[in-house]
N, C-alpha and C positions, 0 to 999 in steps of 0.2 A: 099312841098320841093321836088325838082326833084331827080332823081336817082343818078346823079353825085355827089350831095352834100352828100347823104347817103354813097356813096362809100368812099369819102374823109374822112368823120368822122369815119367810121369803120376802115380805115387804120391807122388813127392817134391814135385811142384807142388801136389798136393792138401793135403799136410801143411803146406807153407809158407803156402798161402792160408788155411787154418784158423787157423794160429798168428797171422798178421797180423790176421785178423778178430777173434779173441779178444782180442788185445792192444788193439785199438782200442776194442772194447766195454768192456773192463775199465777202460781209461783214461777213457772217458766216464762210467762208473759212479763211478769214484773222484773225477773232477772234480765230479760232481753232489753227492756226499756232502760234499766239502770246501767247496763253494760253494752252499749252499742258497739258493733263491730267497726273498727276503723276502715275507711275507704280511701285508698290512695288514688289521686287524680293523675293519671299517666298521660293526659293529653298534652300535645305540643304547646309551648308558650310562644305566642306570636310576637316577634320583634319588628315586623314590617308588614305592610299591607299586601295582601294577595290579590287585591282588585286592580286590574290593569289600568282602569280609568283614573285611579288615584295618583298615578305616576306622571300625569300630563303636566301638572303645575310644578311639582317639586319631587325629586327622587327621594327614596327612603333614606339613603345615607345622608343627604343634605337635611332632610327633616330631622333625623336623629341628631345632627350637629346643632341645629337650632334649639332642640329641646334640652340637650345636655350642656349647652354653653351658658355663660353668664355675660351680663353687659355692665358697663360702667356708666353711672349717671354723673355727668360733669357738674361740678359746683359752679354756681353763678352763670349757668348757660342761659342764653336767650330762648324764650319760649314763644313760638309762633302760635297764634290763636285763630281758629277758624270754626265758624258755625256751618255744619253740614247742610242743614235745612233752612238756610236763611231766606228762602223764597217767601215764607209767610211774613217775616218781620220787615221785609222791604217796604211794606205799606205803613209801618209804624215809625214816625219821625224820631231820630236820635237813638234807635235801639242799639246800634252797633257800639256807640260810645258808652252807653250805659252798661252793656254786657261786659265790655272790656274793663271798665272801671271796677265792676263787681269782682272780676277775677284778679286784676292787677293789684288791687288794694290788699289782697291776702298774701301775695308773694313777698317773702322777706329778702331773699338774695338773688332772685331771678327777675329779669325784665320781660314783661309781656309785650309782644309785637303783633299788631294786627296784620293780616295778609291782605295787601291791596287787591282789588278786583282785577287789575291788569294781569296779575300772576295766576289767577285761577281760571281754568277753562270751563266751558259749560258742563262738560262731563268730567267730574273729578274722579281720579283714580289714585291708587297708592303711589304709582310712579310719578304722577304730576305733583302730588303733595310733597314728595321728597325733593323734587326740583325746586318747587316754590320755597321750601324751607332753606334749601342750600343757597338760593339767591339772596335770602335775607340773613344768611350766616347764622341760622338758628339750628342748634343740634337737637332741640326738642320741639314738639308741636302738640298743642292741646286741641283736640277736636271735640266738639260737643253737639248734641242734638237735643231738641225739645219736643216732647210728645205731650200735647195739652188737649184737654177735652172740656166742654161745657155742658152742663145740664140745667136747663131753665124751664120755668113754668110761668107763663104770662098770666097776670092777675088783673082783674078789672077794678076792684075797689081797694086794693092794697098793693104794696110793693111787689114787684116780680121776685120770684124765688130763683136765684142764680147760684149754682155751685160749680166749682172747677176742680179738676183732678188730672193728674198726669205725672210725668217724671222728666228729669233732666239728667242726661248721662254725659260724663266727660271721659275722654280716652287720651292718654299720653302716648304719643308716637315717638319712638326713638329713631331718629332719622338715619343714623349710620347703619343700624342693624335691621331696621324695618319691623321691629316687634313693638308690642304695646305692653309695657311693664306695669302700667297702672290704669285702672278704670274705677269709676265711682258713679253710682246712681242715687239721686235724691228724689224721693217721692214728694209730690206737691198736692195738697188737698186743702180745700177751704170753701167758704161761702162769701159772696160779695154783699157787703153792707152799704147800700147806697141810700138814695133818698127814702124817706118814710113812705111816700106814696108815689105812684106813677111808674112808667115804663123805664127799665134799665137800658140805656143806650149802648151802642156798640163801643164807643170810645171809652165809656166808663169800665166796661168789661175788659177792654184792652189794657187800660191802666192797671187794673187789678192783676191781670195776667202778667204784665211786665214786672210788677213788684214781686210777685211770687217767683218768677224766673230769676230775677236778680238775686233774691235771697238764696235760691238753690245754687246758682253759680258761685256766690260767695262762699257757700259751704264746700263746694267742690274745690275752689281755690284754696281754702284753708287746709283741706286734706291733702291736696297736691303739694302745698308748701311743706307740710309735715313729711310727706314722702321724699321730697327732694332734699330737705335738710338732714334726713336720716340716712342719706346715701342710697336710697332705693329699697328701704324696708317698709312693708306695710304695717301700720299700727295694729296691735293685737285685736282691738275691738272692731276693726274694719276689715280684717283679712278675709273672713268668710263671705261677707257681702260684696265688697268692692272687687276682690280678686276674681270672682266668678263672672262679672260683667253682665 
């Protein structure tokens, strides 16, 4: 047999060997991907915080009691209402009554009670809120905050472009237990449609802002009423958004 035949046979054997080896390795890899080895996590499951600083406000056993417990939402309970950031609205005439009306009009079985300024200190804390609500014999308290922003472009030959956006958040405070069983956040966006020409004045923007805030508070009041009438159950369509806060 001449040398050329030997070379051809040797080359064929090399190609066959490589093909078989590659097929076996590929099959091994495919088998490993389809049948992963189970891994058991044997790490410790933490039931309490190991950070010493976390114990300063509340101990782990007390924290566990709060998380494992349930609360009772009283029917027809009086609801104290307080705006956390009312410093901005003090310059707007009649804002407090308009906000209260937007919330109270949505409550079916519960009376909304405004907290007088006499009962609120300059620095509001949870402890002060509980005392203020107790003085008014309100077992529930609705705290709300308004985060509002404006974006405007002043024009010379046509109307200014004014857009507003922000959010209104309401939080129901259970006075006896000190927990917040209900929260709701309503996003507010829109544009101000004022005069066809000329500069948009501050009072016009404030009026538009007040209307948007009242609509958001009305929606918070509606959801709060549904929560109270259900005995403390969040509606399915609102559980994911409102319960997260």
